[in-house]
N, C-alpha and C positions, 0 to 999 in steps of 0.2 A: 504494500500500500504506500503510494507516494504521499508527499507532504500535502499537496493540494486536496487529495481525496480525504486524507485524515482530517484536514481542517474543515471541509464541508460536512463530514460525518459528525465531528464534535459540535459544530455550529447547529446542525439539525437536531442533535440530542438536547442541546441547551434550549433551543427555541421550543422543542416539544414539551419539555418540563415547565418552561415559563408559561406556555399556553395552557398546560394542564392545571397549573396552580391558579391561573386566572379563571379557568372554567369551573374549578371546584368552588372558588370564592363566589363567582357569579351564581352557581347553582344553589349554594347555601343561602345567599341573600335572596335569590328569586323565590325559593321555597318558603322562607320565613315571611317575606313581604306578601307573597301571594295568599298565604293562609291568614295573615293578620291585618292586611291593609283595609279590608272591608269593615273591620270592627272599629276603625279609628274615626271618631268625630269629636266635636267639641264637648259633648256630654261625657263621652268615654274618658277624655283627657282631664276633665275637671271634677267629675263626681266621685264621691267615695265608693269604696268597694262594698259589696253586700255579703252578708253571712249565709243567708238561707234562700234568698230569692234572686232571680235573674235581673240583669239590667244594671249591674254595678260598673264602676269605672276604676281608674287608677290615679285619680288626682293627688291624694296624699302621698302615695308611693312614688309618683313622679317627682313631686316636690322634695320628698325625703332624699331621693337619689341625687338631685342637683345640689341640695344643701349639704349633704354628706361629702360630695365632691369638693365643694368650696372649703369646708372645714379641713378635709384631709390634705388638700393642696397648700393651705395656709401653714400647716404643720410640716409637710414634707419638703416643700421647695426650699425654704431657708436653710433647714438642717442638711438636706441633700446637697445643695450648692456649696454650703460652707464646708461640709466634709470632703466633697470632691476637690474643691479648691485647695484645701489644706493638704490632701494627699498628693496633689499634682505639683504644688508650688512651694509648700513650706516643709513638709515632712522629709526628714533625711532617711535615706535607705538604711535599713537595719532590721534587727529582730522585732522591734516594736511595730515598725511599719508593715513588715511581713505578717505579723500576727493580726494587725487591723485588717489587712487585705483578706486574710484567711477567714476572719469573723464575718466580713462582708459577703464572701463567697458562700459561707455556710448559711447565713441568713437568707440569701437569695434562693437557696434550694429548699427552704422550709416549705412544707405544704401549708396552704392557707388555713386549713382546719386546725393545725397545730398553733398557728398564730392566734386563731380565734379562742382556743382553749386557754392559751397564755393570757389573752385579754380578759377572759372570763374570771380567771383566778386572781389576776392582779388589779385590773381597772374596775371590773364589775363588783368583785367581792372585797378585795383588800382595801382599795381606795374608796369603796362604797359609792362609786359613780352610778351603779345600777345599769340596767339595760338602757342605753342612751346613745344618742348621736355622737357624743363626745367619746364614749368608750369605743364605738365603731371607728371613728376617725383616727384615734390614736393607734388602734390595732392595724388599720390599713396603712397608716403612715409607717409603722414598723415594717409592714409587708413590702412597702414600696421604697423604703430608704436605700437598701442595697442597690437597686436599679438606678436610682438618681445619683448616688455617690459614684458608682462605677461609670456611668455615662458622662458625668461631669468631669471626672478625672481623665478619662480617655479623650474627651473633647478638648480639654486644655492641653494635654500632652500632644495632640495632633497638630496644634498650631506650630508653624515653622519656627525653628529656634532663632532664625535670623531676625524675625520681627521682635522677639523679646530682647535680643542683643542690641537692636537699633534703639529701643526704648532706654536700655541701660546706658548706651552711648550718649543719649541726649540728657542724661542725668535725672530721669524720671524715677520716682519711688516705686517700690515693688507693687504697692496697692494701686498706684496710678497705671502701671503697666497692665495689671490684671483687669482693671475696669475700662481702660481706654484702648488697649491693644488686643488682649487675649479674649475678653468677653465678647466683643462684636464678631470676631472670627468664629468663636465656638458657639455662638448663639443658635445657628440652625440645628446643630446636634443637640443642644440643650432643649430646644423646642420639641424635637423628636422624642427625647427622653420623657419630657413632661406629658406628651400625648400618650405614650405607652403606659406611663404610670396612671394617668387619668382613665384610660381604657380599662385597666385592671380594677379601678374603683367602681366604674359603671357595672362591670360584669361580675363582681365578687359577691358570693352568697354564703359560702361556708364559714368564713370568719365572722360575718355579720350575724349569723344565727345565734352566736354565743355572746355577742357584745351589744349590738343595737336592738336585738330582739325581733320578734315575728308579729308584733302588733303595733298599731298606731292609735293613740287616743283621738277622740274627736277634736279637730283643729278649728280654731276660730281665726280665719284669715283677715279679720279686721283688727286683731289684737297683735301688735308687733313688739310687745314688751317681752324681752327674752327671759324675764323672771317668772312670767305667768305659765302655769302648767299646760294650758291649751294654746299657747302661742306657737306658731309654726317655726319660729327661729329660736325656740328654747333648746339649747344644746343638751340638756339633761333629761329630755323626754325620750321614751322608747320610739323607735322609728323602723317600720318595715319598708325596705327599699324595693325597687322594681324587680331586681334579680331575685330577691328573697320571695317576693310575691309570686313570681312565675314558678319558682320551685314549690312553694306551698300549694298553689293551685293544681299543679301536676301531680303532687304526691298525696295531698289530703284535702283537696278542694271538694266542698259539698254543695256548692251552688250549681244549679242546673246547667248554666252556660260556662262552666269552669274552663273547658277546652277553648272556647271562643275567646274568653277574656285572656287566657294565657297566650293564645296566638296573637291577639292584638297587642298585649304588653310586650311580647318578644319583638314584634315589628317596631313598636315605639322605641324600644331599647336599641335596636340596630340603627334606626334613623338618628337617634341621639348621638350614638358613637360616630356615625358618618359625619353629621353636622359639626360635632365638636372637632373632629380631625380637620375638616375643611376650614373652619373658623380659626383654629389654632395655627394652622399653616399660613393662612392669610395674615394673621396678626404677627407671626414670627417674621415673615418677609417684610411687613410694614415697619416693624421695630428695627429690623436689620438695616433697611434703607435709611431710616431716620438717623440711626446711630452713625452709620458710615458716612452719610452726607454731612452730618454735623462735624465729624472729625476732619473731613476734607476741607470744610469751610474754616476750621480753626487753623 
């Protein structure tokens, strides 16, 4: 086999697997959307679920998923970025650094249900936070921190060394180099890492069964005092998310239209993830253009 034939064969194999992956993804999305899109309307998206009769919606569960995402990202992003920047720019290579990397790798391989049990023992019981949005957010932050730390470290290490040396030659401080030179270049990778972490929050159910709970109290969406028990932004109330609701409907749902509600909720969850990816990528490109343009003007 000559080189040209081998190249064509390898290219054909690569294209085949690429098309296969796209076809599998399109098939999964098509099946989920086909089954659930007919269930989606304004009533379905805003009304509460029903326990014994048909016609319920996913309003509280949808809000809980979005609110939990915000809480989790508020905890995860600063700690993940700080840890990754420290590992990439400040930590000296040695036994301690190698041990930290080992801990990060071990945490990244933990099953989510183990993280949920840890959250149940520590946050729900020991810290007496109960089944709450805050317990779930902290547990998911622990679940996502290894990913954020690793992506941040790799993103900063991937920046060409010459750019950092140019900043040192100009007399810039280390922090100024990080914020003005390294961060704008690493931003696209950081946005990708944030999207991956957020996607795991949207789809996670096992860890939340033991931390945020499987019920949602009646919510008063006119009450935005976070200290009130029926306030939707109270972080200490139990909250059933969309993924947990789907699992609950498929495993122990007693409403007559449980399968239809689960199909509609699955379609909404998929659409949410797709929209979040598109918006996050657009925002990342917008911020990147703004940062790089401002640096050029300076």
